[in-house]
VEXDREN-2710 file (C-alpha; in Angstrom, 1 decimal):
% VEXDREN-2710
k/r/px/py/pz
1/UNK/0.0/0.0/0.0
2/UNK/1.4/3.3/-1.0
3/UNK/2.2/5.7/1.7
4/UNK/0.2/9.0/1.7
5/UNK/2.4/12.1/1.7
6/UNK/2.3/13.9/5.0
7/UNK/0.0/16.9/4.9
8/UNK/1.9/20.1/5.0
9/UNK/0.6/22.8/7.4
10/UNK/-0.9/25.9/5.9
11/UNK/1.4/28.7/7.0
12/UNK/0.8/32.2/5.8
13/UNK/4.0/34.1/6.2
14/UNK/4.3/37.8/6.6
15/UNK/6.2/37.9/3.3
16/UNK/3.3/36.2/1.4
17/UNK/0.8/38.7/2.9
18/UNK/3.0/41.6/1.9
19/UNK/3.4/40.2/-1.6
20/UNK/-0.4/39.8/-1.9
21/UNK/-0.9/43.4/-0.7
22/UNK/1.7/44.7/-3.2
23/UNK/-0.1/43.0/-6.1
24/UNK/-3.4/44.7/-5.1
25/UNK/-5.3/41.5/-4.2
26/UNK/-5.6/42.4/-0.5
27/UNK/-9.2/43.7/0.3
28/UNK/-8.3/45.4/3.5
29/UNK/-9.9/48.7/4.5
30/UNK/-6.8/50.7/3.6
31/UNK/-6.2/49.0/0.3
32/UNK/-7.4/50.2/-3.1
33/UNK/-10.2/47.6/-3.2
34/UNK/-11.3/48.5/0.3
35/UNK/-11.5/52.2/-0.5
36/UNK/-13.4/51.3/-3.7
37/UNK/-15.9/49.3/-1.8
38/UNK/-16.3/52.0/0.7
39/UNK/-17.0/54.6/-2.0
40/UNK/-19.5/52.2/-3.6
41/UNK/-21.3/51.8/-0.2
42/UNK/-21.5/55.6/0.2
43/UNK/-22.9/56.0/-3.3
44/UNK/-25.6/53.5/-2.5
45/UNK/-26.5/55.0/0.9
46/UNK/-26.4/58.7/0.0
47/UNK/-29.7/58.8/-2.0
48/UNK/-31.6/57.2/0.9
49/UNK/-30.0/59.6/3.4
50/UNK/-30.9/62.6/1.3
51/UNK/-34.5/61.4/1.1
52/UNK/-34.7/61.0/4.8
53/UNK/-33.2/64.4/5.4
54/UNK/-35.7/65.9/2.9
55/UNK/-38.9/64.3/4.2
56/UNK/-38.1/63.9/7.9
57/UNK/-35.2/65.8/9.3
58/UNK/-35.8/69.1/7.5
59/UNK/-39.5/69.3/8.5
60/UNK/-38.6/68.5/12.1
61/UNK/-35.9/71.2/12.3
62/UNK/-38.4/73.6/10.6
63/UNK/-41.0/72.8/13.2
64/UNK/-38.6/73.4/16.1
65/UNK/-37.7/76.8/14.5
66/UNK/-41.3/77.9/14.0
67/UNK/-42.2/77.0/17.6
68/UNK/-40.0/79.9/18.7
69/UNK/-41.5/82.4/16.3
70/UNK/-44.9/84.2/15.8
71/UNK/-45.4/82.9/12.3
72/UNK/-49.0/83.2/11.0
73/UNK/-50.2/81.9/7.7
74/UNK/-51.1/84.8/5.4
75/UNK/-49.9/87.4/7.8
76/UNK/-48.3/90.6/6.3
77/UNK/-46.3/91.1/9.4
78/UNK/-42.7/89.8/9.3
79/UNK/-41.9/86.7/11.3
80/UNK/-40.5/87.6/14.7
81/UNK/-38.5/85.5/17.1
82/UNK/-40.4/85.2/20.4
83/UNK/-38.3/82.6/22.2
84/UNK/-40.2/80.5/24.8
85/UNK/-43.3/82.7/24.7
86/UNK/-45.3/80.1/22.7
87/UNK/-44.5/77.3/25.2
88/UNK/-45.3/79.6/28.1
89/UNK/-48.7/80.5/26.6
90/UNK/-49.2/76.8/25.7
91/UNK/-49.0/75.5/29.2
92/UNK/-51.1/78.5/30.4
93/UNK/-53.9/77.3/28.1
94/UNK/-56.3/75.1/30.0
95/UNK/-57.5/73.5/26.8
96/UNK/-54.0/72.2/26.1
97/UNK/-53.6/70.9/29.6
98/UNK/-56.9/69.1/29.3
99/UNK/-55.8/67.7/25.9
100/UNK/-52.6/66.4/27.5
101/UNK/-54.6/64.7/30.2
102/UNK/-56.9/63.2/27.6
103/UNK/-54.0/61.9/25.6
104/UNK/-52.3/60.3/28.6
105/UNK/-55.6/58.7/29.7
106/UNK/-56.4/57.4/26.2
107/UNK/-52.9/56.0/25.8
108/UNK/-52.7/54.2/29.2
109/UNK/-56.3/52.8/29.1
110/UNK/-56.4/51.7/25.4
111/UNK/-52.9/50.2/25.4
112/UNK/-53.5/48.3/28.6
113/UNK/-56.8/46.8/27.3
114/UNK/-55.4/46.0/23.9
115/UNK/-52.4/44.3/25.4
116/UNK/-54.5/42.0/27.7
117/UNK/-57.1/41.2/25.1
118/UNK/-54.5/40.9/22.3
119/UNK/-52.7/38.3/24.4
120/UNK/-55.9/36.4/25.0
121/UNK/-56.7/36.4/21.3
122/UNK/-53.2/35.3/20.4
123/UNK/-53.3/32.4/22.8
124/UNK/-56.6/31.3/21.4
125/UNK/-55.6/31.4/17.7
126/UNK/-52.2/29.8/18.6
127/UNK/-53.9/26.7/20.0
128/UNK/-54.9/23.8/17.7
129/UNK/-58.6/23.7/16.7
130/UNK/-60.7/23.1/13.6
131/UNK/-61.1/26.2/11.5
132/UNK/-58.1/28.0/13.0
133/UNK/-57.1/29.5/9.7
134/UNK/-60.6/31.0/9.1
135/UNK/-60.6/32.5/12.6
136/UNK/-57.1/34.1/12.0
137/UNK/-58.4/35.7/8.9
138/UNK/-61.6/36.9/10.5
139/UNK/-59.9/38.7/13.3
140/UNK/-58.0/40.9/10.8
141/UNK/-61.3/42.5/9.6
142/UNK/-61.3/45.4/12.2
143/UNK/-57.6/46.1/11.4
144/UNK/-58.3/46.1/7.7
145/UNK/-61.1/48.6/7.9
146/UNK/-59.8/52.2/7.4
147/UNK/-59.8/54.3/10.5
148/UNK/-62.2/56.9/9.0
149/UNK/-64.7/54.3/8.1
150/UNK/-64.5/52.7/11.5
151/UNK/-65.0/56.1/13.2
152/UNK/-68.1/56.9/11.1
153/UNK/-69.5/53.4/11.6
154/UNK/-69.2/53.6/15.4
155/UNK/-70.4/57.1/15.5
156/UNK/-73.7/55.9/14.1
157/UNK/-73.7/52.9/16.4
158/UNK/-73.3/55.3/19.4
159/UNK/-76.1/57.5/18.2
160/UNK/-78.7/58.1/20.9
161/UNK/-81.8/57.6/18.7
162/UNK/-80.6/55.4/15.8
163/UNK/-77.6/53.6/17.3
164/UNK/-77.5/49.8/17.7
165/UNK/-75.7/50.1/21.1
166/UNK/-78.7/51.8/22.7
167/UNK/-81.1/49.4/20.9
168/UNK/-79.4/46.4/22.4
169/UNK/-79.3/47.9/25.9
170/UNK/-83.0/48.7/25.7
171/UNK/-83.9/45.2/24.6
172/UNK/-81.9/43.8/27.5
173/UNK/-83.8/46.2/29.8
174/UNK/-80.6/47.9/30.8
175/UNK/-81.7/51.3/29.5
176/UNK/-85.0/53.1/29.4
177/UNK/-86.4/53.8/25.9
178/UNK/-87.5/57.2/27.0
179/UNK/-84.0/58.2/28.1
180/UNK/-81.5/57.0/25.4
181/UNK/-77.8/57.6/26.1
182/UNK/-75.9/60.0/23.9
183/UNK/-72.5/58.2/24.3
184/UNK/-70.4/60.7/22.3
185/UNK/-72.1/63.9/23.5
186/UNK/-71.9/63.1/27.2
187/UNK/-68.5/64.2/28.5
188/UNK/-68.5/61.4/31.1
189/UNK/-68.7/58.7/28.4
190/UNK/-67.2/60.4/25.3
191/UNK/-63.5/59.3/26.0
192/UNK/-64.6/55.8/26.9
193/UNK/-66.5/55.5/23.6
194/UNK/-63.4/56.6/21.6
195/UNK/-61.3/54.1/23.6
196/UNK/-63.7/51.3/22.8
197/UNK/-63.5/52.0/19.1
198/UNK/-59.7/52.1/19.2
199/UNK/-59.6/48.8/21.2
200/UNK/-62.0/47.1/18.7
201/UNK/-59.8/48.2/15.8
202/UNK/-56.3/47.5/17.2
203/UNK/-56.7/44.2/19.1
204/UNK/-55.9/42.3/15.9
205/UNK/-52.7/44.1/15.5
206/UNK/-51.5/43.3/19.0
207/UNK/-52.7/39.7/18.6
208/UNK/-50.7/39.2/15.4
209/UNK/-47.5/40.6/17.0
210/UNK/-47.9/38.4/20.1
211/UNK/-48.8/35.4/17.9
212/UNK/-45.4/35.8/16.1
213/UNK/-43.7/35.7/19.5
214/UNK/-45.7/32.6/20.6
215/UNK/-44.8/30.6/17.5
216/UNK/-41.1/30.8/18.1
217/UNK/-41.4/29.2/21.6
218/UNK/-40.2/25.5/21.3
219/UNK/-43.0/23.0/21.9
220/UNK/-40.5/20.8/23.9
221/UNK/-40.6/23.3/26.7
222/UNK/-44.4/22.8/27.2
223/UNK/-44.0/19.0/26.9
224/UNK/-41.5/19.0/29.6
225/UNK/-43.7/21.2/31.8
226/UNK/-46.7/18.9/31.2
227/UNK/-44.5/15.9/32.2
228/UNK/-43.6/17.7/35.4
229/UNK/-47.3/18.2/36.1
230/UNK/-47.4/22.0/35.6
231/UNK/-50.8/23.5/35.1
232/UNK/-51.8/25.7/32.2
233/UNK/-51.8/28.8/34.4
234/UNK/-48.3/27.9/35.7
235/UNK/-47.0/27.3/32.2
236/UNK/-48.3/30.7/31.1
237/UNK/-46.6/32.6/34.0
238/UNK/-43.3/30.7/34.0
239/UNK/-42.8/29.8/30.3
240/UNK/-45.1/31.7/27.9
241/UNK/-44.9/35.2/29.4
242/UNK/-41.1/35.3/29.9
243/UNK/-40.4/33.9/26.5
244/UNK/-42.9/36.2/24.7
245/UNK/-41.7/39.3/26.5
246/UNK/-39.5/40.7/23.7
247/UNK/-42.4/40.5/21.2
248/UNK/-44.6/42.0/23.9
249/UNK/-42.3/45.0/24.3
250/UNK/-42.1/45.6/20.6
251/UNK/-45.9/45.5/20.4
252/UNK/-46.1/48.0/23.3
253/UNK/-43.7/50.3/21.5
254/UNK/-45.8/50.5/18.4
255/UNK/-49.1/50.8/20.2
256/UNK/-48.0/53.3/22.8
257/UNK/-46.4/55.6/20.2
258/UNK/-49.4/55.3/17.9
259/UNK/-51.9/55.9/20.7
260/UNK/-50.0/59.0/21.9
261/UNK/-50.2/60.5/18.5
262/UNK/-53.9/59.7/18.0
263/UNK/-55.6/62.1/15.7
264/UNK/-57.8/60.6/12.9
265/UNK/-60.1/58.5/15.1
266/UNK/-60.8/61.3/17.6
267/UNK/-61.1/64.0/14.9
268/UNK/-63.6/62.1/12.8
269/UNK/-65.8/61.0/15.7
270/UNK/-65.6/64.1/18.0
271/UNK/-64.1/67.0/16.0
272/UNK/-62.8/69.5/18.5
273/UNK/-64.8/68.4/21.6
274/UNK/-62.8/69.3/24.7
275/UNK/-63.9/66.0/26.3
276/UNK/-61.8/63.9/23.9
277/UNK/-59.4/66.4/22.4
278/UNK/-55.9/65.0/22.1
279/UNK/-52.6/66.9/21.7
280/UNK/-52.6/66.1/17.9
281/UNK/-56.1/67.4/17.5
282/UNK/-55.2/70.5/19.5
283/UNK/-52.2/71.0/17.2
284/UNK/-54.4/70.7/14.1
285/UNK/-56.9/73.2/15.6
286/UNK/-54.2/75.8/16.1
287/UNK/-52.6/75.4/12.7
288/UNK/-56.1/75.5/11.2
289/UNK/-56.5/78.9/12.8
290/UNK/-53.3/79.9/10.9
291/UNK/-51.3/80.1/14.1
292/UNK/-48.3/78.3/12.6
293/UNK/-45.8/79.4/15.2
294/UNK/-48.0/78.6/18.2
295/UNK/-49.3/75.4/16.6
296/UNK/-45.7/74.1/16.2
297/UNK/-45.1/74.2/19.9
298/UNK/-47.6/71.3/20.8
299/UNK/-46.2/69.4/17.8
300/UNK/-42.7/69.6/19.4
301/UNK/-44.2/68.4/22.7
302/UNK/-45.6/65.4/20.9
303/UNK/-42.2/64.7/19.3
304/UNK/-40.4/64.9/22.6
305/UNK/-42.9/62.7/24.5
306/UNK/-42.8/60.1/21.7
307/UNK/-39.0/60.2/21.7
308/UNK/-38.9/59.7/25.5
309/UNK/-41.3/56.8/25.3
310/UNK/-39.3/55.2/22.5
311/UNK/-36.1/55.6/24.5
312/UNK/-37.6/54.0/27.6
313/UNK/-39.0/51.0/25.6
314/UNK/-35.7/50.5/23.8
315/UNK/-33.8/50.5/27.1
316/UNK/-36.2/47.9/28.4
317/UNK/-35.6/45.7/25.3
318/UNK/-31.8/46.0/25.8
319/UNK/-32.2/45.0/29.4
320/UNK/-34.3/42.1/28.3
321/UNK/-31.7/40.9/25.8
322/UNK/-29.0/41.0/28.4
END
């Protein structure tokens, strides 16, 4: 039997590396090829960066600038720098303070309900049962309906004389037919009505995000827990909830930021009603009154609050990853 030649170790000497560099075949960051690849990368990135600067950064900087001026649309007077005067008058305005409270209440209540019900729906459609695909498709209907259509639909449902909500309550003898409830006109129930519409529309979104988190949990973990005799409730608290927490935090980021910036649903249903006015609706009202400078101040407040919330959530996600 012929003897196999002994394998020679692969040794890359410094001389060989230097020879390769000298011939231009070395793709290091300081070589000609590396610099060429870097230039190509910048050429590909620059158009996207310019678009972002044009459609996002410039309007943001412009809004910050206008919030410190007395700019008015169509005014013949020159724009004057007023410093913090817009913000001082803003926080002195009781309507703005009330809109801030409404926004916080709407955000906390709606996101809390949507998270709990979204988790329930996600757990249901994650389980095995006949017709699961049809159910998953059906729950997307509220999310697929445009917000304006949903707002107008529920506005009619909440109507005191023609609404189906009062009709059902009257048939169940929970309301007197002679004293129908005007859900959106009553300040004590107006915000609750708006929250109910937002919850109805957004639960599918939360459920889908949480379902994606549930589907990556290995089934072996649950099988081991069942062998150990763990109950369903114990499995949820010790297995499901900890493992789905990253997806839950991502869902909370999207919903909290979206809820804090709520405009279309409240504006279509309630217009400028003080009982439900959010900061975004207040901002639109001021700009609609051609007070561009003063109206930019609450827009900056929204941006700062949303940025703070995003920072808190991203820190929570980093802590979770660690």
